[in-house]
C-alpha positions in Angstrom: -0.8 -33.1 -56.7 2.7 -32.8 -58.5 5.8 -35.1 -57.6 9.0 -34.4 -57.9 12.5 -34.4 -56.2 14.3 -32.2 -53.8 17.9 -32.3 -52.3 19.0 -31.8 -48.9 23.1 -31.7 -48.3 23.9 -34.8 -51.3 20.5 -35.9 -50.5 18.2 -36.5 -53.3 14.3 -37.7 -52.2 10.7 -37.9 -54.2 8.4 -35.8 -52.4 4.7 -34.7 -53.4 4.3 -30.4 -54.1 1.9 -28.7 -52.0 1.6 -26.1 -53.9 -2.0 -25.1 -53.9 -4.0 -23.4 -51.0 -5.8 -26.5 -50.4 -3.0 -29.0 -51.2 -1.5 -26.6 -48.0 -4.2 -27.4 -45.9 -4.9 -30.5 -46.6 -1.2 -31.5 -46.4 -0.8 -35.0 -44.8 -4.6 -35.1 -43.2 -5.6 -38.7 -42.6 -2.5 -40.3 -44.5 -1.9 -43.5 -43.2 2.2 -44.6 -42.6 4.2 -45.0 -44.8 3.8 -41.5 -45.6 5.4 -39.5 -48.5 7.7 -36.7 -48.5 5.8 -33.6 -49.1 7.5 -30.1 -49.6 5.5 -27.0 -49.3 6.5 -24.3 -51.5 5.7 -20.6 -50.7 6.3 -17.9 -53.9 7.2 -15.2 -50.9 8.8 -15.9 -47.5 5.8 -16.0 -44.4 5.7 -17.1 -41.0 4.6 -20.9 -41.6 3.2 -22.5 -38.4 2.4 -26.2 -38.5 -0.1 -28.5 -36.5 -1.0 -32.2 -37.0 -5.2 -32.6 -36.3 -6.2 -35.6 -38.7 -2.8 -36.4 -38.9 -1.8 -40.5 -37.8 1.6 -40.3 -38.4 5.0 -38.8 -36.9 6.5 -36.4 -38.8 9.9 -34.5 -38.9 8.7 -30.6 -39.9 11.8 -28.2 -41.4 11.7 -24.9 -42.1 13.8 -23.5 -44.8 14.6 -20.3 -46.0 16.4 -18.9 -48.7 18.1 -23.0 -49.4 18.7 -23.1 -46.0 17.2 -25.2 -43.0 16.1 -22.5 -40.1 14.9 -25.3 -37.8 13.3 -28.8 -37.9 10.5 -29.2 -35.6 8.7 -32.8 -34.3 4.9 -33.4 -35.5 3.6 -35.1 -33.2 0.6 -37.6 -34.2 -3.1 -36.1 -34.4 -2.1 -32.8 -32.0 -3.2 -29.7 -32.8 -0.1 -28.2 -30.9 1.6 -25.8 -33.5 5.0 -26.0 -34.6 7.4 -23.6 -36.2 9.8 -20.8 -36.1 8.8 -17.1 -35.5 11.0 -16.3 -38.5 10.0 -16.2 -42.2 10.6 -19.3 -44.3 9.5 -20.1 -47.9 9.9 -23.6 -47.7 8.6 -26.3 -45.2 9.6 -30.1 -46.1 7.4 -32.9 -43.5 9.5 -36.2 -43.4 8.3 -39.5 -42.1 9.7 -38.9 -38.4 13.0 -39.9 -37.9 14.3 -39.3 -41.7 16.1 -36.1 -40.4 18.0 -37.9 -37.2 19.0 -41.0 -40.1 20.6 -38.7 -43.1 22.2 -36.5 -40.4 20.3 -33.5 -41.4 20.3 -30.4 -39.5 19.8 -26.6 -39.6 22.1 -24.8 -42.0 22.2 -27.6 -44.4 21.3 -27.1 -48.0 18.2 -27.5 -49.4 16.3 -27.5 -53.3 13.6 -28.4 -55.6 14.4 -30.4 -58.3 11.7 -29.8 -61.1 
């Protein structure tokens, strides 16, 4: 899995890129804390829904489209509850839970990938 950086507002953060279908399916399953930041990149916007089965760490799951945050959801550890907006998104970011609050991240904020 490739690594790089992304930004949210003035914050530049390291991340892993989940690009292939296999990487996106696996995500942060079975990864113990502290978890890395992970970006799920889609070439074409689609409805993205996530669950946390076999993911032991609580996460902030941030859904984005066209460089803006659309919605922020809480990913509950090992849960099969499905989260995500019913609108199209082209980027999903997973962060350790509480990161969005500590960095004052909210819907409408600017986001982007730094390669």
